[in-house]
C-alpha positions as CSV (number, residue, x, y, z in Angstrom):
1,X,0.0,0.0,0.0
2,X,2.8,2.4,0.9
3,X,4.6,1.5,-2.3
4,X,1.6,2.6,-4.3
5,X,1.4,5.9,-2.5
6,X,5.1,6.6,-3.2
7,X,4.7,5.7,-6.9
8,X,1.7,8.0,-7.0
9,X,3.6,10.9,-5.4
10,X,6.6,10.5,-7.7
11,X,4.4,10.4,-10.8
12,X,4.6,8.0,-13.6
13,X,8.0,7.4,-15.2
14,X,6.5,7.0,-18.6
15,X,4.1,9.6,-19.8
16,X,1.0,8.1,-21.3
17,X,-0.5,9.5,-24.4
18,X,-3.8,11.3,-23.8
19,X,-6.0,9.1,-26.1
20,X,-4.8,5.9,-24.3
21,X,-5.7,7.3,-20.9
22,X,-9.1,8.5,-22.2
23,X,-9.8,5.2,-23.9
24,X,-9.1,3.4,-20.6
25,X,-12.1,5.2,-19.2
26,X,-14.3,4.1,-22.1
27,X,-15.4,1.0,-20.2
28,X,-17.4,3.2,-17.9
29,X,-19.6,4.2,-20.9
30,X,-18.3,7.5,-22.2
31,X,-18.3,8.3,-25.9
32,X,-14.9,9.4,-27.1
33,X,-15.6,8.9,-30.8
34,X,-15.2,12.6,-31.5
35,X,-11.5,12.2,-30.7
36,X,-11.0,9.6,-33.5
37,X,-9.1,12.1,-35.6
38,X,-5.4,11.6,-34.5
39,X,-4.2,14.5,-36.6
40,X,-5.7,17.2,-34.4
41,X,-5.3,17.8,-30.7
42,X,-8.7,18.0,-29.1
43,X,-7.5,18.4,-25.5
44,X,-7.3,22.2,-25.5
45,X,-9.3,23.4,-28.5
46,X,-12.8,22.2,-29.3
47,X,-13.9,22.4,-32.9
48,X,-16.9,21.2,-35.0
49,X,-16.1,17.6,-34.2
50,X,-16.2,18.0,-30.5
51,X,-19.6,18.0,-28.8
52,X,-20.6,21.3,-27.2
53,X,-23.3,19.8,-24.9
54,X,-21.3,17.6,-22.5
55,X,-24.5,16.1,-21.0
56,X,-25.0,14.3,-24.3
57,X,-21.6,12.7,-24.3
58,X,-22.7,9.8,-22.0
59,X,-24.0,6.7,-23.6
60,X,-27.2,5.2,-22.5
61,X,-28.0,1.5,-22.3
62,X,-31.2,-0.5,-21.9
63,X,-30.2,-1.6,-18.4
64,X,-29.4,1.9,-17.1
65,X,-31.4,5.0,-17.7
66,X,-29.1,7.2,-15.7
67,X,-28.1,9.3,-18.7
68,X,-31.4,9.2,-20.6
69,X,-32.0,12.8,-21.6
70,X,-35.8,12.4,-21.9
71,X,-36.0,11.1,-18.3
72,X,-33.7,13.9,-17.1
73,X,-35.8,16.5,-18.9
74,X,-39.0,15.1,-17.5
75,X,-37.6,15.2,-13.9
76,X,-36.2,18.7,-14.5
77,X,-39.6,19.9,-15.9
78,X,-41.5,18.5,-12.9
79,X,-39.1,20.1,-10.5
80,X,-39.4,23.5,-12.2
81,X,-43.2,23.2,-12.3
82,X,-43.3,22.3,-8.6
83,X,-41.1,25.4,-7.8
84,X,-43.3,27.6,-10.0
85,X,-46.4,26.4,-8.1
86,X,-44.6,27.1,-4.8
87,X,-43.6,30.6,-5.9
88,X,-47.2,31.3,-7.0
89,X,-48.5,30.2,-3.6
90,X,-45.9,32.4,-1.8
91,X,-46.8,35.3,-4.0
92,X,-50.5,35.0,-3.1
93,X,-49.6,34.8,0.6
94,X,-47.3,37.9,0.4
95,X,-50.0,39.8,-1.5
96,X,-52.5,39.0,1.2
97,X,-50.1,40.0,3.9
98,X,-49.4,43.3,2.0
99,X,-53.1,44.1,1.9
100,X,-53.5,43.4,5.6
101,X,-50.5,45.7,6.4
102,X,-51.8,48.4,4.1
103,X,-55.2,48.2,5.7
104,X,-53.6,48.5,9.2
105,X,-51.5,51.5,8.1
106,X,-54.6,53.2,6.6
107,X,-56.7,52.5,9.7
108,X,-54.0,53.9,12.0
109,X,-53.7,57.0,9.7
110,X,-57.5,57.5,10.0
111,X,-57.3,57.1,13.7
112,X,-54.5,59.7,14.0
113,X,-56.5,62.2,11.8
114,X,-59.6,61.8,13.9
115,X,-57.7,62.6,17.1
């Protein structure tokens, strides 16, 4: 265990090429196909071949719907609708409180005038 930590701290003696390191992660389910062109370096500069929406880079499978954009969109939409309904309810409550406070201020002003 200690030997692993020492090797990690020292860094790797042989520098791996970026595509090999990225392709090792490919087993997790990430799509690196846009990096197939070996002539260009995609690590720093994104061009037409590189996806601009990173949420769409993940592959979906029939077993796992974790990265299914339609499910994510539906969940997001339901959350936004719930928040909107909550904000509308809060707005109604604040409007009612404002009317009550305005009435109290007006009645106190009338009381002061009558004195």
